[in-house]
N, C-alpha and C positions, 0 to 999 in steps of 0.2 A: 571388708565384706565378701560374703560368699552365698551361695545358694544352691540347693541341691532338693533334693526329690528321695522321701521315707517311701518305699515300697513295702507293705505289710501284704506278704504273697499269701499267708494263711495265718489264722489265730484261733484258737477257740473261744465261741461265744463269749465266754463268761470272762475272759481277758480283754475284750474291746474296752471297756472302761479304764482298766489299769494301764492299758497302752496310750489311751487318750491323755490321762492322768499325768503319765511318764513324760509324752511328748510335749505336753504343755508345760510343764516343769521345766524342763529344757529350754523349751523356744521363749518362755517368758510370756506367754500370750493362750488362750484358748485355742488347743490344736485344731478343732473341728474336723476331724477324719470322718468322710463320708464310708459307713460300712456297707459293704455288699456281700452277697452269699457268694461262697467261693464253690464252685462246681465240683471242685476234684473231692470234696469231703463233707459228709454230713456235719452239720454244726460248725462247719468252719465259714470264716469271714475273711475279707481282704479289703484292703483300703490304700489310698494313697496320699500323700501330703507334700504339698510343695513348701520348702522352708529357706528361709533367708536368714543369715546369722554370721557371727564370725567364725574364722578358721579351725575353731575347735568344737563347733556346732555337730557336725557329722559324727565324730569320735563322741561326743556328749551323748547322742541320740543311741548310739551302738550299746555304749555302757548301762543306758538306763532301761534296754531292752533285753540285752542278751542273757540275763539271769531268769526270764519269764518261761515257763515251761510251753514247749509244743509249738511255739510260734517261728514261723519262717519270714525273714526279711532282708531287704538290702538297702541300705543307704548308700546314694550318690553324690558327690559333691563336686561342684563344678572348680575346673581350676582356676585361679588370680593371678595376676602379675608376679604376686609374691610367695604363690605356692601351686605345686601340685594338686592336680586333682585326685579323687581316690572314690573307691567303692568297698564298701562292707557286705559281705553276705553271710548271713547265719542262718543254719539248720539245726533241728533238735538233735543230729546224730552226729553232725561235722564240727558244731562248735561256728566260731567267727572265723571266716577270711579277709585280711585287708590286701588292697593292691592299690599302691599309686595308678593314676591313669594319665594321659597326655591330653591336649586339647581336643583331639580327635575321639576320646574316650576308650583308647587303646589300652589294654594293660602295659605297664612299664615295669621289668625286673630289673633290679640293679645290677652292676657288675658282679659284688660281692655275693648277692644271691647265685647269680649264675654260679660263680664259681663253687660255693656251697653244693649245689646241685650235682655239677661233676663230681665233687670229692664223694658225697652221699652215694652216687652211682656205681663206685670203684670201679669204672672203666666199662661196664655192662652198658651197652647201647639203649637195651629195652628198659632198664632202670634209669637212665638219664630221661628218656622221653617220660617215663612215670615222674621223676622229679620235677620237669619242667612243667607237666599238666596239673601237678598240684601247686607250684609257684603260680601257675597262672588262675587258679582257681576252678579247674576244670570239674574235678567232683562236687563242690557246691553249683556250679552251672548245671551238671547233668541232674543233681536231686530238684531245682528251682525251676526247671525248663517247664515240666507240666503244669505247676502252679502259675509262672508267667502267661501260658497259653491260654489258660482256663479264664485268663482276664481280657483275652481279645474281644474286642467291640466295647470295651469300656474306654471313656474318653481320656486319650494321653496326654502326658503331663511332658512337656516339650522342654529340654534346659536350653538358656540362651549365654551365648558367651559375655563372660564379666569384662571389661576393658580396665 
């Protein structure tokens, strides 16, 4: 078992019940998201949900939500003794980005992924920086940052280490 947090950074009001339903379907229990206004955009909402489940739960949440138009979300999964942690970020324009994370929450890029970035850059240092930025999820972080800050003052959900 592991646990994590689903962050809905922005969603159109009309999709809130569909997101509740999708999360409930994955978790097998009523999701009970507490929806709040998202100050960044009119008629947008935001919510957070702590969850506990098996190691496929986060990926299932992403699959259930990724096809919904106009939502920005992240799913974070804590590492366990059997698997790495992970973070999925999704924006309407960029789609889904997935990254493995270590116990401290740092993004981990595999050796093969680094080699592919080097190959795609064709020896151009600027292109390599861009490729590595994409691998780290920088475009997704840039898009989501304003929505994350709009949630300041909202009670934080802290993940705890799973032993």
